[in-house]
N, C-alpha and C positions, 0 to 999 in steps of 0.2 A: 362717696357714698353721702346721703341725704345725712340729713343733721336726723329726719325720725326711724332711716333704715339703721342709725348707728345707738340710737333707743334702744331697738328692735334689738339689737343685736348682742347687747350688753344686759339688756333683759334679760334674754337667753340664754346667756353666759353666765348668768348668778341664779339662773333657775340649774344650770348642767350643770353646776360646784355646785351645789344648796344638797342636793338629791344626790353625792353621794358618788357622782359615777365615774369622772377620774377615774378613780382608785381602782373600781373595781372593774373597768376599762382596762386597768393594766395590769390585772389579775389576772381577770382572766382568758382575754383577746391570745395572749402568745400561747394557753393552753392547747389551741386548736395544731400547732406544731411540732411542741416539745417531741410525742413518739411521731414523726411526722406530718404529710401533709395529709390534713381529710382526704382530699382526692384521691391519691394515692392509692390508701389504705381501705375508701369505697372499691376499687379499685383491684385489689385484693381481695374483698370478699366476692367482687363478680367472678373470677376467676373460678374460684373457689364453687359456684353457683353452676358453671360452665359445667364445669367437672361433672359436676352432680349430677342437672343433667342428661347430660352425655351417656353417665351411664345406668340410666332408669330403667334401658331397654332388658339389661344387661342379667336382669335379675336381681342384683345385687340391689336390698335395703339399704335405702339412706335416714341415717340415726343423726343423734344430738340436733344440732340445731334448724336439721335441714329433715325430719321425721317426718314432716308432713312434707315430703316429694311423693312417699311413699300413695296417694292417696290424691297421685298427677291426673290420672281422667278423671276422679268426679269433681278436683279442682279445679279442668277447663271445661264442667260445663255444667254446673249446679250456679244457678240465679239465687238474688238475695229474696230472702220473703218476708222479709221486711213490710206490715201493711200499718202503721201507726207508729206515732215516735214512738213508745215506750217499749216496741220491742226492737231497742238499740241494748234496752239496756242488758238484754240475756248474750249473757258474756259467749256463750255457743254459736249465736247468730255472729256475734263479732267478730271470734279467733276466726271463720269461715268469713268471713272480708277478707279478711287481712291475711288469712294466708292464699287463696283465689288471687286476688292482687299483688301478692311476692309472687307464686308458683307461675300467671300466665304473665306476668313483665319477663320472669326470667327465661322460661320457653322461647319467647316473643325472642330473648336477644340469640338464646341460642338458635334460634333458625336462621338469621337477617345473618347470623354468626359461620353460619355453612355454607355460604353462598362465598364467601371469598377464599377463595385455592390459599391466602394465605393467612393464619388467623393471625400474627402477629398485627399486619396489615385491615384485618379485621378487626381488634380490638381497639386499635386506634380511630379508623373511619367512625368506631359507634362504641368508645367512649362514657361518650353523656348518658346516649339511651342504656351501657353496663353501669353507671353508678346510681343511674335510676331506681334501676334493678335491687342495687347493692340496698342503699336507704329503704326501701320498702321490705324486703329479708330483713332487716338491723331493724325497724321498725317495728314487724311483728315478732322481732323474736322480748322486746321491751315489754308492749303489750301483753303475754301470752304472760312475763315474769310476771308482771303485776299484776292479771287476773289470778293466777295459780299461788301467787300470796294471799289475796283475798280466799280463797277455798279453806285457808286454816284460820285455827282462832288468834284475833287479837286481844292484846290483853287493854284496860283500857274502858270505862264506860262511854258508849258512843264512839271511840277512836275506827273502829271498824267501818262505824255509816258513811265516817268522812269523809273517809280511805277511800270506797265506795266510791260517795261524789268527786271523786279528784281521778281517779283513775275512768269513770269516767267524760269527765272534761277531755280527760288526756289522751284515747283514744277519739273519741268523737271530732276535737280539735282534728286531729292527726288529719279522718276523715273529711271535713272541712276543706280543711287546708291540702289535701291530694287530691279534692272531687274528682281533678283530671281521671288519675289514674285508675279510679272505680268505676266510672263511667269510663273508660275508652281500651278497658279490659272485659265490655258488656258485663259484670256484674253485679252494677246496678242498674236503675232509671234513675233521671230526673226527678223524678218522687222521694223516690225512698234517699238519695242525696239531701231533699228539700226536711226530708222528715226527722234527720243526721241534724241536720241544723235546730231545730223547732226542740227538737234535746239539749241539742248544747245549750240551749237561749236555757231553756230549764232549771238545768244544770247551774247554768252562771245563778241565776235567784236562790239555787239555796246554798251554794256554798260564800256567799256574798256576805251572809252578816257573818262568816268566820271567817274573813279570806285576811283582816289584821292578826287575827288569834293564827292561823296556820303558821302564816309569813314568821312571827315570833317564833314559833314552834324552834325551826332551825337554831335557836338563842346565839344571832347576830347580833352583839353589843352595837349598839346606839354609834362608838369610835369608834368600831369597825366599819360599817355602814355609811357613816358621813354625815346623815342626811336628816334633813327638821322639814321633812316633806310627810314623811308615816308617822301624820298623827288621826287617833282618833275620834276625837273632837272635831277635826274638817275645819282645823282657825290653821290653813295652811298657810297665807298669803300676809297676817299677823304675823305668824313666826320668820315667815322668808324675809320678810322689811324687815322687820327687828337684827336676824343674822347677816341681816347686807346693812349695816348701822356699823356691825364690828369686823364689818373687812379693812385691814387699815389703808386704805385708796380712800375710804369717806370719813377719817379723820381730818381731812381738810376740804374747806367748799369746794375747791379748784385744786384741781392734781396737779404733783411734777410734771411739768413740761407740757400743761394747756397752752401756755401764754406763749412757748416757744416753737411749738408743732399742730396743737389741735386749731387752735384760733383762727391760728393764721389761712387753714386748711377750708377752713369752715367759712371764713369771711370770704376767703375766694373764690366758692362756690356757692355764695351769696348771691356775691354779688354775678355772675355767669347764668343762674337762673334769670337779674334784671334781662338780662341781655336778651 
């Protein structure tokens, strides 16, 4: 490793530690598997969706989180009516978009699954598609819950407005991230997807002045976050520099082991570079 690369690596590691990521990584990443691997859980959701789709023609009305499947004929044929970016603030339009995407992906998986004589083999072969259909369904449920809450009274001056902005950012970010799904299912056209991105940027501008206050609203202490970068005054690098000097490794000009291990390695590479 060249000296320049070593310095870059050290700088990156100092920043990584300074933002408190190691502790957060250790706390939250394993949570994905506490109750079973996420993919396994999504496949279980997919089995439920496939069962629901198979019962649509029997006259049994879907209920609960799959109630939207009861309007399957409309959801399979409808098209987005968005003509300007502000139309993406219409919750009815947003809900139809997520419902159509989820319904069409589930129906597509069910059709492909029916081509297999052995259903279990079909689940194995189509597992990637089934997971994506389950993700679409789960995201629909989260968006619907968020929107439902905003239909109610929210105490606090200006709180509801900020939540509406955050809700818009959330569902528009999902549309942006999973743009391929919405386009592939033919619900959106490229222009409407671009309008969603335009509205997302507009909401980013609205939330930016309050971003720090909104994060502080989670009431995580500085000790828990272990971060020195979340500063409203923007003096990030001076504080990062000060924090680096507090590290025990910086109590001496050269760390322990430099002469024994690091210097010989650097000298060897410098000699190699001259050759």
